[in-house]
N, C-alpha and C positions, 0 to 999 in steps of 0.2 A: 208321285215320284215316277210312275211308269211313263209319264210324258217325256221324261228326260232320256229314256232308253232309245237307242238307235233302232232302226228297223231290224238290223241283224241281231242285236241283243234281245229285242222282243221275240224274234223268231227262236232264239236259243231258249228263252224261258218257256215259250209255248211248246217247243220240242221236248224240253225236260218233263213237262207235265204229261205229254203223250208217251214219252219213254217210260215214265214211272207207271202209268196206266197199263201199258203193254207188258211190263214186267210183273204186273199184279201187286205192285207196292201199295201200301196203305196211305203213303204220303210221298211228296216230292222231297227227296233227300239231296244233299250237296253233290253226291256222286252223279245224280241224274243231271244236274246242271253242268258238271264237268263233261259228262258224256255228250251232252247236247252241244257244248262248245266244240268238242273234237269232231263230232259227226257233221256239224255245220261246215267245218273245215276251212273257213275263211275268216278274215279279220286279223286284227293285231294280236289277239291272244294266241292264235295258232302260229302266226309268223314268229312271235317271240319265243314260243316253246320250241319251234324248230331250230331257231337261232341258238338256243341253249342246249341243243342236242336231244330234244324229245320229239321225234317225228310223230305226227298225228296218228298214223295207223298203229305203230308200235305202242304208243301211249294208250290208245283206246283198247288194244288187246290186253295190256297190263291192267287197266282199270276194270275191264270186264272179268278178268281172272280173280282180281282181289276184292271185288265189290261185295261178295258174299262172306268173305272172311272177316272176322272181328277179332279184337285182341283176346288171347287165351285159347283160340281155336287151333286146330291142327295145321301144321305148315307142310311144305313140300318134303322135308326130311321125314316127318311123321308118315306122310302118304307113301313114301318109298319103303319105309319099314313095314307098313301094313301090306304093301304089294308083295314083299318077300313072303309074307304069311298067306298070300292068296286073297287078300281083301282089297277091293277097289274102292278107295275113299270117295272118289267122285260119284260112283254108283250108290254108295251108302247115303251120301248127301242128297242125291236126286230122290231116292226113296223116302227119306225123311221129309224133304220139301213136299213131295206128293202127298204124304200122309197128313202133313200139317196145312195143306192147302196152298203150298208154294206155287203150284201150277194152276192157281185159280184163274178163271177167265178175267180178261181186262175189266177194270172198274169203269163204270159210266158215271157221268155227272162230275160234280166238283171234287177235285182231289186236293186236300190241304197241303200246304207247305210245312215241312218239319221246322221246328224252332231254329235249328242251325241254318236251314236254307233261307229263312226270313232274315236271319242275322247276316248271312252272306250278301243278300241283296241290299240290306241297309249299309253294310260295309263297302259295297261297290259304289254307292253314292258318296260315301266319305272319301274313298280313294279317288274318285273323279274330282271332287272338290279339292283334295290335297294336291292333285296334279294341275289344278286350274282349268279343268275341262267343264264345260256347261252341259255335258251329255254323259250318258253311261253306255260305253261300248263293251265289246266282249273282253277287252283287256281289263276293264274295271271289274267286270263280273269275275274274271279269273283272280284278280287281286283280292276281291272280297271273299272268294272261296278259300284262298290261302290264309287270309287274315282270320277267318272264322275258326281255323284250327281243326277242321274235320279230318279225322284220322285216315279215311280212305283216300281223300284228295291228297293229303300230305304224303302218304305212303306211295301213291302213284307217282307224284313228282319226285320223291326221293329215289325211286327205282331208276330214274334218269339223272340223278345227281343235280336236280334243279332245286336250288336253295331259295327260300322266300325272298331273301335280300337281293339275290342276283336277279330274280324275276322282277322285283320292284324296280331295280336299277335299269333293267333292259326295257321295261315299259316306259319308264321316265325318259329314256334316251330316244324313243321313237317319236316320229312326227305324227301327232294325233289330230284328227279333225273329224267332225261329225260326218259320217258317210251313210246316210239313209236311216 
């Protein structure tokens, strides 16, 4: 399947692996793939997101802020309430991460892909085939991420009111061709 990836989409996957390693992650998660698409900053995925009102730099900042938050965790309102009591939630989280090895040195060697990341890549192929494309570009990677249902990815898109159906329609409306 990797032979169908454009040069740019291969670079995104490789950057996701490096980004996950640099973050000390144990696996490459879907948010690492989204981050790599945004950091790469070129291609149809980024152009479509900008067209839908999700500028790359703002979206990347939102992703980085929300990446460590999981359902059931404290939100900004909770953080403000704690601040009133003199407790800095970000400082508490940093200390906990440090105690649990969250600031571990980057991993070396092979870093596995999370199950949902593998599924996202598989769904990227399906999206390419659905669109009649014989290649997998960044736009297909983005559609695969959305279709996989990853909460961090979907929450990041939702912060910019980017709906999955609108994203799919915008990608379908673009002129796509294999570009490297």
